[in-house]
N, C-alpha and C positions, 0 to 999 in steps of 0.2 A: 680360519676366521674364529673369533671368540665371541660367543653370543650369551647374553644374559636374559632370563625370562622372569618377569615379575607378574604374579597373579594377584589380583585385587579382590578382597572380600566385598568391598563397597558396603560396609556395615553388614546388614542381612540381605541386601538386595540380590547379591550373587551367592553369598555363603549359605543362604537358607535352602537353596536347591542345587548347589554345586559343591562338591568336596574340593575346595581350593587347595589345601595342602597336598592332596593326592595328585591333582593336576600338576602342581609344581614339582613334586617328586618324580612323576612319570616323565616330565619334560627333560629331566637330566639325561635321559637315554637318547635324546635326539642328537643328530649329528651337529657338531660344532658348538653345542650348548655346554658352557663351562660353569654357569652359575644360575641357580633358580631360587626363588623365595616366594612366599605368599605374605601379603600385607593387608592390614585392615582397610586403610584408605590410601591408595597409591598416589592420588592426586593432591593429597595434603602436603604441607611443608615437610613433615618427617618422611613421608613416602617419597617425595622427590629427592630429598637429601640422601635417602637410601640408594636410589638409582645412581646419583652422582658419585657416592662413595664406592659403590660396587664397580662402576666403570673405571675408576682410578685404581682400586685395589686389585681387580682381576684383569685389568687391561682389556676391557671389552671393546670390540669393534662395532657392535650393534646391539640393539635392545628390542625385546618383544614385551609389550605390556598387554596382558589379558585383563580387560576391564570393561568399560562402557563403550559407547559408540565413538569412533574417531571424530565425529561431528561435534561431540561434546568437549573432549579434552586432548585431541591430537596436538593442537598448538601448545598446550601446557607442557606436554612431555617433550616436544621438540625443543622448547626453550631450556628444559632441564638438561637435555643432551648437549646443547650448545654450551651451557655453563660448565659442563664436564669436559669440554674440549672435543666432542664428537660432532660430525656433520649432522645437521638436524634431520636429514632424510635417511639416516641409518636407523630409523625407528619403524616398527610395524606394530599395529594394534589388532588384537583378537577381541572381537566384540562378543563377550560371553555374558553380557547382561541382557541387552535387547534381543539378541539372537539365541539365547539359551535360557537363562534363569527366569526371565519374565514371561516366557511362552510355554514353559513346561514345569510340571511338578514332580516328575519322577527323577529323584536325585541321582540314581545310578546312571540312567540314560543321559541326563544332563551333564554329568561328569565326563562321560565318554565323548559326548559332542564337544564339550569345552576343550578337551585335550586335542581333538581333531582340528579345531580352529587354531589352537596354539601350534600344532604341527604345520598347518598351512602357512601361518605367519613366519615361522622359523625358516621354512623352505623358501619363501619369497625373500626374506632378509638375506639369505645366503647368496642371492642373485642381485641384491641391490648395489648401487654404486652411489658414491657421494655426488650430490648435485649442488650447483652454486647459482645464486641469483645474479641477474644483471641489474645495473642501476640506470635510471633515466630521469630526465627533467620533468617537472610538474608545472602545469599552467594553473596559477593560483587565482582562478575565477570559477564561480559556481553558477549552474543553471538551476533555477527553481521553477518547476512546472506546476502551475496552479496558484491562484491569488486569493485563496480563502484564508481563514485565520491561521491555519497551520503553516501555509506557504509564506504568509506575511511575517509571522514570527521567525521562521527560519531565515528569510531574506534579511530582516533587520538585524538578527544576531550576527550573521556572516558579515553584513555591511559594517556594523559597528566594530567588528573585529579588524576591519581594514581591508577586507577582500571585496573585489568587484563582483557584483551579482547581476545576473540576467534573469528577469522574471517574465514568464510567458503565461498569459491568461487568455482562455478561449472566449470569454464573454467581453462585453463592452467596458465593464468596470471590474476592478478587484473587489473583494469583500465576501464572495461566496454566499453560502446560505445564511451566514450570520448577519449579512447586510439586510436580509429580508425580514428577520424576526424583530419583534417589538421589545420584549424583555427577555432576560436570561434567568434560568433557575440555578440555585434555589434562592438567590438574593433579590430577584425581581428588579434588577437595575437595568437601565436603558442599554440596549445592545449597541445602538449607534454611538452612545457616549463612550463606550469601551473601544469599539472598533474604529470609529471615525478618526481619532488622532493617529492611530497606527497606519491607516490608509494614507493619510496626509504625509506621514513620515516616509513612507515608501516613495511617494511622488517627489518628495523634496530631497531625498538622501542622495548625496553626490556619488555614492558607490553603487547605486541601483539603476539599471536600465530596464524600463518597463515596456513590454510588448503586449498591449491589450488587443482583443479581437485577433488573436494569433494562435497558431497551433504548431507543435513540433512536427516537422515533416520527416526528418531523418536524423539518426544519431549514429555516428561512426567513431571508430577509435577505441581507446582503452583508458583505464584509470589514469588520471593525470593529464590526459591529452585526448579529449573528446571533441569531435567536429560536429556541430549541431546546425541543422538547417531549420529555420523558423519561417513558416508561411504567415505573412501579415495579410489578413483578409481585407479586401476592398471595402472601405466604409463610405466611399464617394464623398468624403470630406477630408480636406487637408488639415490634419490635426496639428501641424506646426503653426497654422494661422488661426485655427478655431479658438475662440475665447470662451465658448460655452455660454454665450449671452441668452440663448433660447429664442431669439427672434424668429428663426426658421420654424420652430415648433409652433409658435403662435399663428403663423400664416399658412402652414401646410394644410391644403384642403383634404388630404387623405387621412381621415381621423378614425377609421374603423379597423385598424390593425390590432391583432391580438397583442396585449401587453404581457410579454413573457416575464418581465420582472415581477409583475403583480399576479403571476401564476394564472393568467387568462381570465381573471374575474373583471377585467376592465379593458378598455381599448386605448390606443394611443395613436399618435401621428406616425407617418412613415419615417420622417426624420425625427430622432428622439434622443434625449438624454435619460437614461433609465430611472435615476432618482437624484434628489438634490445633492447628496453627499458623494456622488459618483467620482471615482478616481480611475482614470483621468476624466475630468468633466468636459467631455467632448461629444459632439453630436455625431450620429451615424445614421445612414439611410438603410432602411429595410427594402432591398430591391424587389421583393415579392409584392409589396404594397405601393411602391412608388409609381405614380402615373407617368413620370418622365421616362423611367427605365423600362416600364412595361409597354407604354403606348407612344412614347415620344412627345407627350403633351404635358404641359404644366411648367415646371422650372421656377416656381414661385420662390423657393428657398434660395436659389442662386441669385435671383433679382434683388432680394431684400437683405442678403447677408452683407453686413458692413465690412467684413474682411475679405470677401470674395473667395471663400475657401471651399465652395462646392465644386466638385469635379466628377461629372457623370461618366467620364472616360477612365476613371481610376481602375486599375487591375490589381489582382493579388501580387504580392511581392515576396520573393525569397531572400532572406538575409542569412548569413552564415556567422556563427559565433564559435569561438574556441574556448572551451572550459576544461577544468580539471576534475570536476565532480558534478553530480546531478542529484537534486532532491525532488522527488515526485510527491506532490501534495495535491492530487487531483480531486480529492473529495468524493462526494457521492451524489446520486440522483434519487429522487423520490419514486417509490413504487407506483406503477400505473394501476390505479384501483379500478379501472374500467373492466378488468377481467372478472370482477365480482358482479355477476348479473343480478344476484339477490339483493345487492345494494344499489341497484339502479344503473349499473354499468356507466356511471358518469353522466347520465342523462337527466337526473333530477337537479334542478338549479340550486336547491337549498340543501343538497347533500354535497358538502365540500371537503377538501383535504385540510389537514392541520396547517400546512404552509399557506394555503389560501386564507385560512382564518387569521393567521399571523398578519397578513397584509391588510385584513379588515381592521385589525386592532391597532395597526401602526399609524402614527400621525402622518407619515409620508405616503400612506396607502391611498387607494382610490376613494375611500370614504372619509379621509381625514382623521382616522382613528375612531370613528363611530361604528359600532357593530350594527350592520344592517343586512337583512336578507337579500341575496343577489336577485331574487325573483321580483320583489316588489319594493324593496328599500325600507321595509318595516323593521322595527326593532324587535328581535326575538325575545320572548319571555321564558321559553323553555328550550334549553340546548342539551342535546344528547351527544356524548363523545363515545365513539366506538374504537376500542384499542385492538392492536394486533392485526391490522389490515395490511397484509403483505409481510407479516412477520409470524414466525412460529406456525407456519401453515404449509406443510409439505404438498398440499393439493395444488398450490400455485407455484411450487418450486422454491419456496422461501422458508425452509425449516428453522433458520437461525433467528435469534432475538436481535432486534435493532438497538436495544439497550437504552436509548434515551426517550422513547415514546411515552413511557409511564410518567416520566418527569415533566415533559412538556405538556402532557395532557393535564396534569395537576396544576401546572402554571396557568394554562389557558382557562381552566375552570375558575381559578382564583381571580384572574383578570376579568373574566366575564361578570363576576359578581361586583367587581369594582366599577366596571363600565355601566352595568345595568343592575342596580341594587335590588330590584324586585324580581330578578330572574331566578330560575332554578336550573341546576345543572345535574346531569346524570352521567355516570361513567360505567360502561360495560367493559369489564376487564377479565383476563384469564388469570394472571398473577400480577402483583405489584412488585416490580423489580427496581429497587432504589438503594443501591449499595454505596453510593458516594457520600462524601462528608456533608452532613446536613440534609441529605436527600430524603431519608425516611421521615424525619421530622417535618419536612416540607409537605409530603403527601398526607401525613396525619393532620397538618394544619388545614389543608384543603377540606378535609372531611369534618374536623371538629370546630374550626372557626368560621368556615365559609359555607358549611352545610351542603357540601357536594355529596350526592348519594352514589355510592359505589355498589354496583351489582356484578357479582362474580358469575360470568357466563358469556358465551358467545352469542352474537346476534345472528339470527337465522334469516331475517328478511327485513327490508325497509320498503315501504310502499306508500304512495300518496293517499291522503284522505282529505278531500277539499283542498284548502290551501295549507294544510299541515301534513306531517308524515307520521306514520305508525312504525315504531321500531320494536320489532318482535324478537325476544330473546329468552334466555333462561337465567334464573337465579339459582345456581347450584347450592349455595349455602342454605337457602330456604326450601330448595327442592321443588320449585314451582316455575311455570312459564309466566313471563311478564310481557306486557305491552306498554310502551310509553309513547304518548302523543307529543310530538316535538315540532317546534317552529323552525329549528335549524339542527342539522346533523353534521357533526364534524368527525371525519374518518382519520384516525391516527395512523397514517400510512407509514410503512417502514422504509428503511434505506436500502438501496441497491448500488452496485458499483457504477461509477460514472460512465457515461456514454463513450464508447470506443476505448475503454480502459484496456481490454485485451490487446487491441492493436498497438496501443502505446507501450504496453509491456513487452511486446515483441520487438519494438524499435529499441527499447532499452535493454533487451535481452535478459529479462528477469522473469520469474515464475508468477503465475496467478492461479487462483483456485477455481473451482467449478462455477462459482458465482461471479467471477470477474474481478474479485479483490486481489490486490498484489500480495505476494507472500514474502514474509521476512525470512532472513537466513536461519534464525532460530527464535521461536516465540518468547523464550525467556532470556537467553544470553545475548542475542543480537536482534532486539525487537525493531530497530529502525534500519538495519542493514539488509542487503539482498545477496543473492548468489553471484552477482556481478560486482566486482570491486569498483568502488567509486560511485555507486548508485545507492541512494538512501531514500527512505520512505518516511512520511509523516502524515498523521491525521487519518481521515476516513477512507483513504485509498486502500488501507489495510483491512478495513471493516468498519462498521458503525462506531463512531467515537463522539463523545460529548466535547464541549468547548475546552474545558480544562485539560483533558487528555490530549486533544489536538494541539493545544499551545505547548504542552510539555513535550510532545513528540517533535514539534517544530524546532524547539530549542535543542532537543537531543540530536536530531539530524544535523543541525548546524554545528553542534559540538563535535560530531564525527568528522564533518568537513574540516573544521579547524585543526583537529588532530592530524588529518591527512595532509593539510597544507603546512603543518609545522615543520615538515622536512623539505629541504631543497631538492632532494632526489628521492625517488621511490624505488623499491626493489620489485622486480618481476618474479613471478612464480616459475621456477625451472621445470615444473611438472607439465611440460608442453610437448607437442608433437614435433618430431624432426624427420626430415626426408633424407633417405639414402639415395643420393642422386645417381649412383651407379645402377640402381635397380629401377628408378622412376622412368616410365615410358611416356610421360607427358599427357596422359589421358584426361587429367584434370577432374576426374570424378570426385576427388577429395574436395576440391574447391566448390563443386556444385552442391555438396551435402553439408559443408561447414556452416552451422547456424550463426557464426560470429564473423564471417568474412575474413578469417585469419589466414587464408591461403591464397597466394597470388601466383600468377604465371610468370616465369622468367626464362631466359634463353642462355644456355651455356656457351662456352667459347666455340664449340663446334656447330652452333646454331640449332641445337636440339631444345625443344620445349621441356621445361622441368617445373615441378611444383616447389614452392618455397613457403615455409611457415613464418608468419609475422609473430614472433614470440610474445611481444607485449600485448597482442590482441587475443592470442589463443587462450582458451579457458580450460584446456585439458579434458574435454568431454570424451575424446577418443572415437568419435564417429568416423573421422577420416581413416583411422587405423583399420577399422573393420570394413571400410568401403574399398580401400586400395586393393585391386586384384593382384598386384605384384608383391604385396607385403613390403612396400618401400617406405612406409611411414610407421614409425614406432612412437608410442607415447611414453615419454620418460617417466620412470618409476612404476610403469604398468606395461612393460614390454611383453611381447609374446612369450619369451623365455621365462619371465617372472611368473606369468599367469599359468603356463604349462607346469612350472615347478610346483605351484600350489595344487594343481589338479593331481599331479603324480603323488604328492604328499598325502592327499586325501585318500587316494586309491591304495596306497601302501601303508597307511597308518596302522600300527600294531598296538593295541591297548592291552595292558596287563595290570589290571587293578585287583 
């Protein structure tokens, strides 16, 4: 075998703490190595051309690149090998940046370790075999999970490109959080005016099938061929016949149900359409408050419905859809501020959340857009905003910044002055974070033109005094304790992952962080892709995002789907597990541990039970390999012999610098 070794300087990232020329020179002594060199930037065009020329000139059978993580540039170097006529899997990478230069400053020791990693890579390459991908058909339909602004944008982009889209929304209407807010920052234009037309486009687009009041039950299959089960929840209304006339809402006697769309600051009837612009504009019954469903008495809605669409016997329904790609745009939920006992634990009626305040300001809200105190309906003259409630606070398990709270607080303070000209607004803040286009100018506008008083410091306590509230905090810039008497207190609660997000991540077989937000394949190079091929992400399911970022990621995810669907056939990754049937005893322990359901039970000609890997489903994690008691399963490109060769190389490495 003829092997070439290329050691990358990566500018000074590696060369500052590793003697790259010495590593390349020492690598010449390794078995089967016929060519070595060190390069400033191996991933650059000159660097890749050098690899291609060396392969041709020295008739190399395999290549070792000592540089950064394979996660970063393995695909880049594999393409270079293919251009030179080599099989792409005859490449090994030694990670001497993240594993060596970035974690140690001793150049001598780093150089030794770098050579040891190169030795390991060469030993494995000597045991590598060419691998070849299989091709399979792709179903050119996409599933979009979540009907917020990110999901809407992704769905419309895919549908406009001519692909069939299945949208699943867990709530009664699409629109997400954006449908609840009054105005958007920093332009202070109407949220409904921006979002409403897009919602209508979704409902009327011939390429979009919308399932509202539904959740994804199960996802099976692989990229290009996913089988998705969707649970359509019982609404007790036949949506095919419902016209959204609202007659049932007018006559329903059960009027004390918590209005979830208005964030609990008002009540609604048991049968309800959440808001005037709802898509689909169909009524649904809340079974917990319905007298007919709870006590078997009433049925007024069924009697007065002109289309006779009320069905008290309706049950959940499972529908199956076949798609080729999945876009998750499940959004976020608001932090539960009741954990802050010092702020009243949610028991003070006039201490409300920022989203509840949005509903008070919204023309379609419970007060018709007039700001009123929930306790007595009076107009507040002094409003205090408290930032970072559930953000940047390790004490409540939320050390991260939610990003958009500073901006929506400034917007709400400006709108408060517009609604109530003689009002005063105070903002307790930790830091003002406004990095977007026009954002910092917007926060200054709130202070300079609208007279909003910003006090830098945390609020220690909120307590009632008569019919008002005392907000006690600190002003760290003045170095004093302050108390502000307020008519209304608005808590700028942070964002957290959507309910059941971890459970959905497991259904999609993707990763999520300790806070429940989905994880991208790479934060810089693959910001909307995941570690599962064919599954993409958009919006705040990745972490708190503002509207422009969510829309941009929705389009980015849609573009990835279009790229995927641009091919009539896809290639499977050959780095999958394979079963040696002569050694398999049919215990099926591998199938029990496979997280992807990629192993099935088959029977051979003699009637013996054997395991078989579904190559298009297998993700190459290797769990089955270490589980098999007979060693009957081997992961291609990471076989036992290849790994043992690496171990032996490390134990026998001889360094002579």
